[in-house]
Every structure is written in structure tokens, then in C-alpha cells.
N, C-alpha and C positions, 0 to 999 in steps of 0.2 A: 392239721393233725386230725386224729380220729379218736373216738372213745367207744368202748363196747356198749351196745345198746342194753338198756334194762327192760325187763319184762315182768309181767304179773300174770300168774295163773290162778284163777278162782274156780272152784267147783262147788256147786250147791251141796249142802249137807244131805239132801234127799236124793242125790244121784246114786244109781246102783253101784257105781265104781268108787264110792267115797272112801272106803277103807284102803284101797290101793293107792288112792291119791294122798291120803294122810301119810302113808309110808314112803312115798316116792322119793323123799330126800334123806332117807336113812343113810345112804352112801353120800358123804359130803363131796365126793368128786362128780356126782351126777347132777344134771340140771342146774349148773352153777350160775347161769345167767338169768335165772328166774327166781323171783319171790313167789311164794305160794300162800294162799289163804283159803280157808273154808268159808263158803257163804252160808251163814247161819240164818234160819228163818224163825219167826215167832212161834210157829207150830212146833218146831224142834225144842225151843226153850220151854214151851208149855209141857211138852212130854218129859223134858228133863226135870222140871219142877214136880210133876206128878209121878215120876219114876215109871213111865209107861213106854210102850213101843211107839214108833212113828213110821209112816209109809215111805218107801223108796219109790220114786216116780221116774218112769221112762221119759226122757226129755223129748222123744219124738212123738209118742202116742199120748203123753200126759196121763197115763194110767199107772196105777200102783203095780209094782213088780215084786214086792216083798216088804218085809218090815225089819227094823233093827231096834234094839233097846237104846233109847236116847242116852242113858248113862254110859253104856259101853262105848259109844262113838265119842261122847264128850271126853271120857278119860283117855281114849286113844289120842285125841287132839292134845290134851294136857300133857300126856307122856312125851309126845314128840316135841312139843314146844319146850318142855323142861330139858329134853336132851340137847336140842340144837337151835331153839328159837323159831322153828317152823313146824307146822303151818301157823300163820296168823289167823285171825278171824275177822270176818266182815259181816255186819248185821244188815242183810239185804233188805228186809222189810223196813228197817229204820231209814235206810238210804232212799227207798222208793216212796216213803211217806213224805219226803221233801223233794221229790222229783218235780221240777217246775213245768215239765211238758209231758205229763203221763199219756197224752193221746199219741205220742210218738212211740210208745212202748215201755217195757220194763227195763230198768237198768240192772245189768247182770255182772258188771265188772268195774274195776277202777284202774287208775294208772299204777306204776310199779310200787309206789310207797303208800297207796291206799287213800290219799287225801282228795282225789278227784274222781268221783263216779262219772262214768262216761258211757254214751251209746256207742255202738259199733261205728268206726270211722270218725269219731269225734276226737279232738285234740285238746291238750292242756294249753292254757294261756295264763301263766302265774306270775305274780310279783309280790314282793315283801317289803314292808315298811320297817326301817331300823328304829325300834323303840328306844334304843340307847341314846339316839339323837333327839328324842322327844322329852327330855328332862331338862328343866331350867332351874336356876337358883332364884328364889323369891323370899324376901325377908330372912336371908341367910340360911334358908332351908331348901333342899331339893324338892321339886314338885313336878307333876306332869304338865307339859306345855300343851294344853288342849287346843289352843288356837293353831299352833304349828302342826299338830296332828291332823286337824280338820283340813287345813290347806293341803297338806301332803296327801291325804286320802283322796280328796277331790282331784288333784292332779294325777295321781296314780290310776284312778278309774278311767280318766280320759286317755291316759297313755296306753293302758291295756286295751281299751276299745280301739284305739288307732292301730295297735299291733295286728288285730284281726284283718284289717284292710291292707296293711303294708306287707303282710306275710306272703310267701310263695308256698303253695301247697303241691305236694307230689302227685296227688290224684284229685280228679274233679269231685269224686264222691266225698272226700275229706273236706274240700273247700265248701261244698254245698252244706254239709252237716255243721261245720264250724260257723259259717256265716249265717246259717239258718237260726241257730240258737244264741250266737254271740256270747257264750259263757266266758266270764273272766273269773280269776281267783286271786283276790288281793288278800295277803296275809301279813305276818309279822316275823321279825327276827329280833334278837336282842332283848327278849322279855326278861331273861334272868339278869342281864345287865341293868335293865330298868329297875328291877326290884332291889338289886344291890345298891344302886345310886340312891334309892329312896329309903334304904336301911331296913328292908323287909325280907325276912327269910322266905325262901321258896316253899318250904314245907310249913305253911301257916294259913290260917283262915284269911288273914289280910291279903296274902298273895292270891288266893282264890278269888277274893273280892276284886282285886285289881285286874285279874284276868277277865272277869265278867265286865267290869267297867270299860276297860280298854277295847275289848272286842265288840261290845254293844255300841260304843261310840263309832268305831270304824264301820260297823255294819250299817248304822243309821246314816252316817255321812256318805258312805258308798252308794247306798240305794237312792238317796236324794240326788246325788250327782248322775246316777244312771237315769233317773226321771228327767233331769235337765237335758241330758243327751238325747233322750227320746223326743223331747220337744224340739230340739235343734235338728236332729238327724233322722228321726223316725224310730219306731219300735223295731225289735228284732223280727225277722220274717215269720217265725213260728209263734208269734205273740198270740194270735187268735186261738192257737191250740194249747195255750199255757194257762196256768192257774191265775195269772195276772189279768187276763182278759176281762174287761169290764170293771176291774178293781182299780188299777192304776197303770198308766203307760210307763214302761221301762225299756231301756235300750239293751239290757243284758239279762239273759235267763237266770244267771247266778252272778254274784258279785264277790263273794268272799270264800277263801280257802286257806287253810294253814298248811303250807308245804314245807318239806325239809329244805334247809338253806346251808347245807354243809360247806359248799364252796364259796357262795357269795357272802356268807357271814364272815368267812375268813378274810375275804377281800376287804370287807367293811370293818374288820376288827371288832365284831360283835358276837355274842353268844348265838348258838344255832336255834332257829325257830322259836318254839316255846319250851325248849329243853333247859334244864339247869346247866350250870357249868360242869365240865367234866374233870377239870383240874385247876387248882389255883396257880400252879407253875409246872412246867415240864421242860425237858431238855430237847432242843431243836438243833438239827444239823444243817448248816448252810451249804452252798454249792461246792465249796472247796473241801468239804468234809469236816469243817471245824464246828464243834458243838458249842452251843451257848444256851443259857437258861432263859426261857420265855416266861415272864410273870404276868398274870392278869393285871392290866393297867389300872383298873379300879382298886385292886388290892394295893398297888403301889401308892395310889393317891391316899388311901386310908393310912397306910404304913408311914408315909412321909408326914402326913398331918399329925399323926399321933406319936411320931418320933421313935418308932421301933424298927425301922428298915435297916437291914445290913446285908452284905453279900453272903455271909454265912447262913443267914436265915433263908435267902433265896435258894441256895443250894440244898438246904435241909428240906424245904418244901418241895423242890423238884424231885427229890428221891421218892416221894409217895404221892405227890400231887395234892395233898391235903394239909390243912393247918389245924385240924382237930387235935387237941391235947398239947399244943405247943405253948410253953409257958411264956414265950416272948410276945404272943399275940393275945390281946384282950379277949375275954370271953364273948363280949357282945359282937366283936368282929368275926370270931369263929362261928357264931350263930348265923351271920349273914352269908358268909362264904361257904355254904354247905354244898357238897358236890353230888353228882347224880347217884353214885353208889352209896352215899350216906343218907339218902332220902328214902323213907318208907314208901313202898310201891303204891300204897293207898293215896298218898299225896300226888304222885305222878298222875294217877287216874283222875283225881279231883280237878287238877289243873287242866287236863285234857277235856274233861266234861264241861268245865267252865267256859273254855274257848268254843267247844262244840255248840253250846247253847246259842251262840250268836254268830254261827258260821253257816253259810248256805250249803257248802259242800261238806267236806270232812276235815279232820285234823290228823296230820301225820306226826306220830310221836312213838318213841320206844319206851316201854316200861322196864326199867333196869332192876334186876334182882341180884342180890349177893349170891355168891357161889353156893352157899349152904342152904339156899331157899328150897323148899319142898314142893312136891307136886300139888299139895293142898294149897300152897301159897299161889301157885299159878291159877288153879281152879277158882279161888276166891277173887282173883283179879278179873277173870273173865266175867264172873257173875256180877261183880261191882260195876264193871264197864257197861254191862247190859242194863243194870238198874239205874245208872246215871245217864242213860240215853246217849252213850257214845255210839259211833257208827262202825267202830272196829277197834281192834287192839293188836299191838305187836309187843311181844315180850322177849327179853333176852336175859338169861341167867349167866352171870359172869363166868367165863371160862368153859361154858358148856360145849361150844363147837370144837374147842381144842381137845377136850376129852373124847369127843366123837372120833377125832383123827387117831388118838392113841389106841382106840379099840380096833382099828383096822390092822390087817396083817395076813389075811388069808387070800391066796390067789387061786381062784377056782379053775383057771385055765393054765395049769402047770405044764411045763415042758420037761420031760424027763431026759431029753438029750441035750447035753451041754455043748455040743458042737454046732458049727454053722450049717445051715441047710443048703445043700447044693442042688441046683436044678439044671445041670448040664454045662458044658464048657462055654457055650455061646453066651449064657447069662452070668456066669461067674458065681461068686458067693452071694447068697441072699441072707440078710440078717434075720434072726428069730424075731417074732412079733413082740412089740412092747407089752409087758404084762399089765393086767387090769389094775393091780394094786402093787405099789412099791412103798418102801420105807427108807428114809434117809435123813440127811442133815444139811443145814445151810451155814456157811461161814462168811462173815463180812471181812473183806480184805481192803486195805487202803491202797489205791493205785494212783497213778499220776494225774488222772482226770477226776478223782473223787473217791467213790467207794464201789467195789465190785462184790456182788453177792453170788457165791458159788454153791449150788445145790448138788449133792451126790446122792443118787437114789439107787437102791438095790432090791433084788428079790432073792428067792432061795438059791439062785444060781450065782449070785454075786452082783457086782456093780453093773447096771444096765443102762443108765442114762445120766447125763450131766445137764444142768440148766444154769444159765447166768443171767444176771439182771444188774444193770447199772443205775436203776432208779431214775431220778430226775436230776442227778448231779452231773450228767454228761457222760463222756467216755465213748469208746468205740463199740457201741451196743451191737451193731450189725456184725462186726468182725467177731466179737465175743460169742454171739449167738451161733454164727457159722462154725466156729471152733467147737462149741459145745455139741452141736448137732453131729458133726463129723466124728467126734469122740464117741458119742452115744451109739451111732450106727456101727462104729468099729468094735465097740464092746459087745454088741449083740451079734456081731459076725465072727466072734471067737478070737479076736486079736487080744493078746495078753495085756493086762493093765500095766505091767512093768514096761512093755515096749512103748505104749502110748506115753507114759510119763517120761521115758527117756527121750522121746522125740520132741516134746514141747517144753520141757524144763529148761531154764536158762536163756530162753529167747529174750532179747533185749529190746526195750522201748525207751526212747529218750525222755518221754514224759515221766516215766517211773524212776529213771535213774537220776534225774535232776531234782526231784521233789524230796524235801526233807521228810523223814519219818516213814518213807515207803520201804518196805522190807522185801519186795518182790521186784523182779526185773521187767515184768510185762504182765498182761492179762493171761496169756497162755501159761506163763510161769506160775502165776497165782493159782490157776486151775490145777496144774500139776501138783502143787504143794498140798492143796486140799484133798485131792485124790490120794496122795501118798499118806497123809495123816489118817484118812479114813481106813485104808487097808492096814495101816499099822495098828489102829485101834481094833479092827476086826481080827487081826492075827493074835493080838493079846487076849481078846475075848475067847478065841478058839483054844488057846493054851489053857484056859481056866474052865473048860467045859465040865470038869468034875465037880465044880462048885455049884451050889443051888442056883437055878435060873433067877433072873431079876423079876420075871413075871410068872404067874401061875401056870402058863402054857408049857407043855412038854413036847410040843411039836418040833419036827426037824427044822421048820422054817424059823421058829423063834430062836433056836440054838445057833443057826448059821448067821444070824444078824447080830450086830453089836447090841449090847443091852441098852435099853432106852428108859429114861426116867423123866418125871415131870417135876419142874421147879417153879415155884411161885416167887416172883421178884418183888422188891419193895414197890415198884411202879404198878404192880398188879398184872403184869404180863405173864402169860403162861409160856414156859420154855420147855423144850425137850432136850435132854442131854444125851449125847452118844460119846462115851469116853470122856475126853476133855474138850469136846466141841459142843456148842450149844446152839440150838435153833429156836428162834422166837416164832411159835406157831400162831400167835395172835397178832400177826404182822401184816403191815401194809405191803401189797405186792409191788409198789413202786420204790419205797424207801426203807422197807423192812422194820419200821418203827411200830410201836403198839397202835392198834386201830380202836375206834370207838363205835358202838352201836347206838345210833340215834335216829329219831324220826323215821323208823322203819327201814333204815339204810345202814351201810357201813361206810365210815369216813375216817380219814387220817388228818389229825390236827397238825401234823408235822410238815406234810408236803402238799396237802390239799386234795389228795385222792378221794373220790367218791364213787362207790359202786353204782349209784343210781343216776349219775349225771353224765 
């Protein structure tokens, strides 16, 4: 199989094009396969503190080309991060102060989630220790198993060093750079699970202390093992150009990194990276489409031990993901099982800073803000991260990207002709181009192979495209996609919607007919039903045009589309409603369940999807 590659774009804050870069992801449909961050310098932060201008530098001539007010640029960054979580920020001078091989040049960029500063053509080599497995019972109390952690750290360092030699590199220049520095990045996952096992709230000074103790221990043991490897196998080739030369021999230029672990932590049944838990319980859908409640196993242990576990409690928790305020759950357990959205952002940053203190490279973490957070809150987080010596920061305000979608609805390349374009009898009918901006709905339909998600999108001329997605539950994905493409091109070629529905409705599939609870006869029949429901809603909306519009806009485009509203569910997902159909816009592209923003990435705890892996 294949996965879409993740990318990171970083531009220095003193680049002449910085303002355009900050704005480049205002359209959520543009540059979707890139994370972007602004490279912040110490000079910029000084100018910000002093409320003065700073120089913009031509990257080719290294000469000033103009000046900007530091405050103006800072608040542009804050505004856009508040709107949709991007750009992030990277403190370039902090990164280069820890550059182990400064003679090779200045580090200008990182990997997609920001935890691994890299030279051009350098690659990541990352691994994570499951801290959940580093807790043992002693004298009837849980405690950190330091001996087990030491053994695991030493073994992991050797393993990652072996990976460098075992790997196949696509280009000789990459092989030369990776083998020249032999950087490895050993980090952790399951930190929140460790704290829960120890009875320590994530948002506490004790948690910050544990973060420092654990990472300091791993850093020390990792570096000692790298020294042993240097004695056995030799130092890394660029050792004489490094800060270690003449101080101590090491096998690896760097040893530690805190990477996101969205997928591997799910495999291990552990919390992700150094993030808090995102929910105590949630509803998960298995391959055959059957939902079941997934409950944090540590919570189950506490609940059984204290005697308050019940099926009704599980279902109640799954509705919101939180146990705060539930009378059935003791207050001290509520305090331990605090979720990401319930933690003050300042604690998120303090935990990140505690790990950064003992990490060679950087820490990948998302600072989660509630929906009602202000721009001042975002600004304070950036300043605190700089004050606490973090190397970067990624923020996400709950629901912000979904609101960005709701603001779209203008198509600058409007076509005034609703007929198909003809280019002569030899070529036949040519469909009109797909519009740049569409608006629509998605409906989940149970089929014989699992679930089918059907998206109907329209512009001011009506329905113009259909998308289908079977997620990871199986199904005839290629046939469904082909059907959707043919319908889309037919719609943009002037074929009436009614004719298309008539052709595909009622097609029969044995898998759908034989399965209980399936109300469609096939995937094409499901598509036909969703399209029919959409045009019925649109027709009803057009009949009520005399009524006040659902939005402030009085444009023709907004009147011709069904009215769209935003709904906040108990699970915290943002939904858009069109008539009686609902679309989860905070949804996983594979399974359509709510997604999480963590470690500078987007992940789905329901099916394992990760944007960055």
C-alpha cells in the first residue's frame, strides 16, 4: 500500500515574502499536504519585546531589503494560528544553539512535525519507548521501573544505530549525510499512561517533575550507550567537525527526539507521545460496521478496583469522552483522568518544556485550546514557549479549521453558461471545468461490505461532483470511485440529475441484499438515494426563498444552495447540517469519525489514520 507523503514548509520571519507565507493557507483547500511554520529568530523576539522594527533580509544577497514592525508580523501569525492552527512557529536560533555539527552549516528546517531539525538531504531515524510498560508494583504501590527503562534505552540506542547501516537510501547524497552524522532520535510514548498509573494528574507540578526525571534519565543512558558504541564501532564520520570533538567520543551526533506516535501508540495500546489522553472512552466502529465502546484500560482497572464500573457508565462516558462531573466516579479519579481539552494550555507548554530540557533535538506536541480561546491566549502561549526554551510550538483551537470551511462559498471563476461546452462533432461534449470552491454534504450509508460515505458537492449552477469513500472497512472502493467520477463528469456535461438517478437507482448487489439492516440494494443505489435526498432538500429550500436567509449573505450563490448550519455534538465534533442531512467536517478521511490534533499532526483514534505517517 501507499500513504501520502507529509511535508514541512518553513520560511524565516525576516524573509521579504513572510507576509504572503503567513497567509498561504487561508484557503483550507490549498497546500493540504504541507505543514507550515515561521522560522522565528532571536532578533525578531527582541524587536517584539522592544516594540520596534526589524530588517527583512534578501536570502541571496544577505542584505536588508526593508523593515517590518515586529508586532504587526507577530499578530498576523497569531491571527492565522487562531483561525486554523497554522502557521506554527520554530525558534531557529534555539535549534542552532544545539546544532552538534555547526561546521556543516546552519539548520533551516525540520521534518513535518517539527521534532527533528535536519540539514538538507538528512533523514529521520526515530524510535519511542513505551513508558506505560515502565511502571511496576513495589510495596503495593506503582513506581517507575528505572532498571527496565535503562535496559530498554540502551537496547533502543543500539537498534536505531543499526538501522542506519541496514537502511536502503534512494540517493547517494542522502546516504552520505545520514551516515556522516548518524543522528538517532529516541523518544517516548505512553507518558500520560505512566502518570495515570502513578496517580499523578497531567496538569500538575509533579507531572512536570516526572517529565524532567524520565527524559533526563533516558538522555543520560542514551548518551552513555552512544559512547560505548563509539568505542566498539568508532565515532560518526563528522565527529571532528562536531561539538563533541576532544570532549568525549560518541557514535551519534544526536540521541534523543520526542516524535509523534499516533499510529504506533495505537498498536501498543498506549497514549500518544507526551500528549495527555484525548478521551476516557469513545465509540469505535469495527470492520463490519458494528459500533462498540472503547474505554481506557487504566480507567477500567481503577473502576473495577473501586467497584463503580457499569455498562451504563461506559456509554455515558463515551458520549463526551470525559468523566468530569460524573457522580459515579470518585473525585480523585476524575482528577487523574483529565483530558487534553480540559488542561490549561500553560500546563501543555510546561510539559513540553520539561521534555525539551533533556532532548537533543526537539519535541513534537500540540497545544490544545478550547473553542472560546482568544487571540491573546495564543500570543501568551508563544511567548511562554520562548521563555521556557522550547524549540517551537504548534497550537490548535478546537473547531477552528471547521469554521474556516464554513466561511467558504465564493467561486471567483464563475461560469454563466449552464450548458455543456461543445468543441465540434469530432470531440463531442466537453464538461465544464470543476469549480474552485464547492459546498456540500456527506452521508454515511450502511452497505453489504461495511459503510459507504457519499459526498454531494454543488456550486451556484447545481450539483457538480460526487465523491465516495469506503474507509478501511472494505467494500468495492474502485467501483464506487469509478461510478462517482462518471456521475460527476456527466453532471458537468449537462446531463440532468433526474436522468442519472433513474439510471443507477435500484441496481442490486448480493452483499447488500443478504445483510441485515442494509436499506439500499447496492453502492450505486446508495449514491442515487443521497443525490435524491440532496435535490429534495434544495427544492424545499428554493420554495422558501421568501424567508430570511440562514446566513448574513444575500448573494445569489448563497440563496441557490441549501441552508447550512453548524452543530456542536456531545463528542465535541463540529457538524454541518444541510436540511436533514449532517456532515462531520472534523472527520477522518478514512472512517469519517472525529479526528484529533496532537503532536503537530492530525490523527484518528478510531481507525489509525495519521496525516504525518
